[in-house]
C-alpha positions as CSV (number, residue, x, y, z in Angstrom):
1,M,0.1,0.1,0.0
2,V,1.2,3.5,-0.9
3,T,2.0,5.8,2.1
4,E,2.4,9.4,1.8
5,L,2.4,12.8,3.6
6,R,0.3,15.7,2.3
7,E,0.9,19.1,3.7
8,A,-2.2,20.6,5.6
9,A,-4.1,23.2,3.3
10,V,-7.3,25.1,3.6
11,S,-8.9,23.1,0.9
12,D,-8.7,19.9,3.1
13,G,-12.0,18.2,3.6
14,A,-14.5,15.6,5.1
15,D,-11.8,12.8,5.3
16,I,-9.4,14.8,7.4
17,Y,-12.0,16.3,9.5
18,G,-13.4,13.0,10.4
19,M,-10.0,11.7,11.2
20,L,-9.3,14.7,13.7
21,Q,-12.7,14.3,15.3
22,E,-11.8,10.4,16.0
23,M,-8.4,11.2,17.4
24,P,-8.4,12.7,20.9
25,A,-7.6,16.5,21.9
26,D,-4.7,15.6,23.9
27,E,-3.4,12.0,24.0
28,N,0.0,11.0,25.3
29,G,1.2,14.8,24.9
30,F,0.0,15.0,21.3
31,Q,-2.3,18.1,20.8
32,N,-4.9,17.8,18.2
33,G,-6.3,21.3,18.0
34,A,-9.0,20.4,15.6
35,H,-10.7,17.9,17.9
36,G,-14.3,19.0,18.9
37,K,-14.3,21.8,16.3
38,T,-17.4,22.4,14.1
39,P,-16.7,22.4,10.3
40,E,-16.6,26.1,10.3
41,E,-14.1,26.3,13.1
42,F,-12.1,23.6,11.3
43,A,-11.8,26.0,8.2
44,G,-10.3,28.6,10.4
45,W,-8.0,26.2,12.2
46,L,-6.6,25.0,8.6
47,K,-5.9,28.6,7.7
48,K,-4.1,28.9,11.1
49,R,-2.0,25.9,10.3
50,E,-0.7,27.5,7.1
51,E,0.1,30.8,8.8
52,I,2.1,29.0,11.3
53,A,4.1,27.1,8.6
54,R,5.0,30.6,7.2
55,G,5.8,31.7,10.6
56,E,3.0,34.3,10.9
57,G,0.8,35.1,14.0
58,L,3.0,33.0,16.4
59,E,2.8,33.1,20.1
60,S,5.7,33.5,22.3
61,W,6.6,30.1,22.6
62,M,5.9,29.0,18.9
63,V,8.2,28.7,16.0
64,P,7.3,27.9,12.4
65,E,5.7,24.5,12.1
66,N,4.3,22.6,9.1
67,T,1.6,20.0,9.7
68,Y,1.1,16.9,7.6
69,W,-1.6,14.4,7.1
70,F,-0.5,11.0,6.8
71,Y,-2.2,8.8,4.1
72,A,-2.2,4.9,3.4
73,G,-3.6,4.6,0.1
74,S,-6.5,7.1,-0.2
75,R,-7.4,7.1,3.5
76,P,-5.9,9.6,6.2
77,V,-4.7,7.5,9.0
78,G,-2.6,9.9,11.0
79,Y,-0.9,13.3,11.2
80,G,2.4,14.8,12.3
81,K,4.0,18.2,12.9
82,V,7.6,19.4,12.2
83,R,8.9,22.5,13.9
84,H,11.8,24.2,12.0
85,R,13.7,24.9,15.5
86,L,13.5,24.5,19.1
87,T,12.9,27.2,22.0
88,E,13.8,26.4,25.5
89,A,10.1,25.6,26.2
90,L,9.9,23.1,23.2
91,R,13.4,21.4,24.7
92,K,11.2,20.7,27.8
93,A,8.3,19.4,25.8
94,G,7.5,19.1,22.4
95,G,10.6,18.6,20.4
96,H,11.0,18.9,16.8
97,I,8.4,16.3,15.7
98,G,5.2,15.1,17.1
99,Y,2.8,12.6,15.3
100,A,-0.2,10.4,16.1
101,I,-2.0,7.6,14.4
102,R,-6.0,7.7,14.4
103,P,-7.2,4.9,17.0
104,T,-8.9,2.8,14.4
105,D,-5.5,2.3,12.5
106,R,-3.2,1.7,15.3
107,G,-1.0,-1.5,15.6
108,K,-0.4,-1.8,11.7
109,G,3.1,-0.3,11.7
110,Y,2.1,3.2,10.6
111,G,3.9,4.8,13.3
112,I,7.2,3.8,12.0
113,V,6.4,4.9,8.7
114,I,5.0,8.6,9.6
115,L,7.9,9.3,11.5
116,K,10.4,8.1,8.9
117,L,8.7,10.4,6.5
118,L,8.5,13.5,8.9
119,L,12.1,12.8,9.4
120,A,12.7,13.2,5.8
121,K,10.6,16.7,5.9
122,A,13.0,17.9,8.7
123,R,15.8,16.9,6.7
124,G,14.4,19.0,3.8
125,L,14.2,21.9,6.1
126,G,18.0,21.7,6.6
127,L,17.9,20.3,10.0
128,E,20.8,17.8,10.8
129,K,19.7,16.5,14.2
130,V,16.0,16.5,15.7
131,M,14.8,15.8,19.3
132,I,11.6,13.8,19.7
133,D,10.1,13.5,23.1
134,C,7.3,11.3,24.5
135,L,5.8,10.2,27.7
136,A,8.3,8.1,29.6
137,G,5.5,5.2,29.7
138,N,4.4,5.4,26.4
139,L,6.3,2.2,25.0
140,P,4.7,2.0,21.4
141,S,6.1,5.6,20.9
142,R,9.3,4.8,22.3
143,K,9.7,1.9,20.0
144,V,8.8,3.9,17.0
145,I,11.4,6.5,17.8
146,E,14.1,3.8,18.4
147,A,13.1,2.0,15.1
148,N,13.8,5.4,13.3
149,G,17.3,5.8,14.8
150,G,16.3,7.6,18.1
151,V,19.0,7.7,20.8
152,L,17.7,8.2,24.3
153,E,19.2,11.2,26.0
154,K,17.5,11.3,29.1
155,E,14.2,10.6,31.1
156,Q,13.2,13.3,33.2
157,N,9.8,14.7,34.5
158,N,8.2,11.6,33.3
159,R,9.5,12.2,29.9
160,A,11.8,10.4,27.5
161,Y,14.0,12.8,25.3
162,Y,15.4,11.3,22.1
163,W,17.6,12.7,19.3
164,V,17.7,11.6,15.6
165,E,20.6,12.3,13.3
166,L,19.4,13.0,10.0
């Protein structure tokens, strides 16, 4: 099955909206800001994602960040974010890359694939090394990060911090 990343766009439709409503608003530290939004609010959220990718309208803790939908065939099964750089706050929680797979598609190996594709996007931004963190007890995420070359730097405050050389 063909898998690919597609960058978020204001033209995204019902398939993406449906996936984001299935995914929790906050699970294992991954924030899904579209969960619970009406279709009209979703359109505004998509517009904001495009602005953030361009570095426009950022809050003090934010950096430019691209959002990608992960497709398996013609179906969106997850999404990820790639930040262009880190702030001190993002070094404590967030890192360069975050990703999630929709609950109905977990356990199919998609986590390893989406992270591999997101690492390629980070490399395309000129990054040479990225930090990825997850909750220390989130063993599936830890296995995904390690399968993609993640090297554990430390565990602190219930978080595991990994670095991946690109």
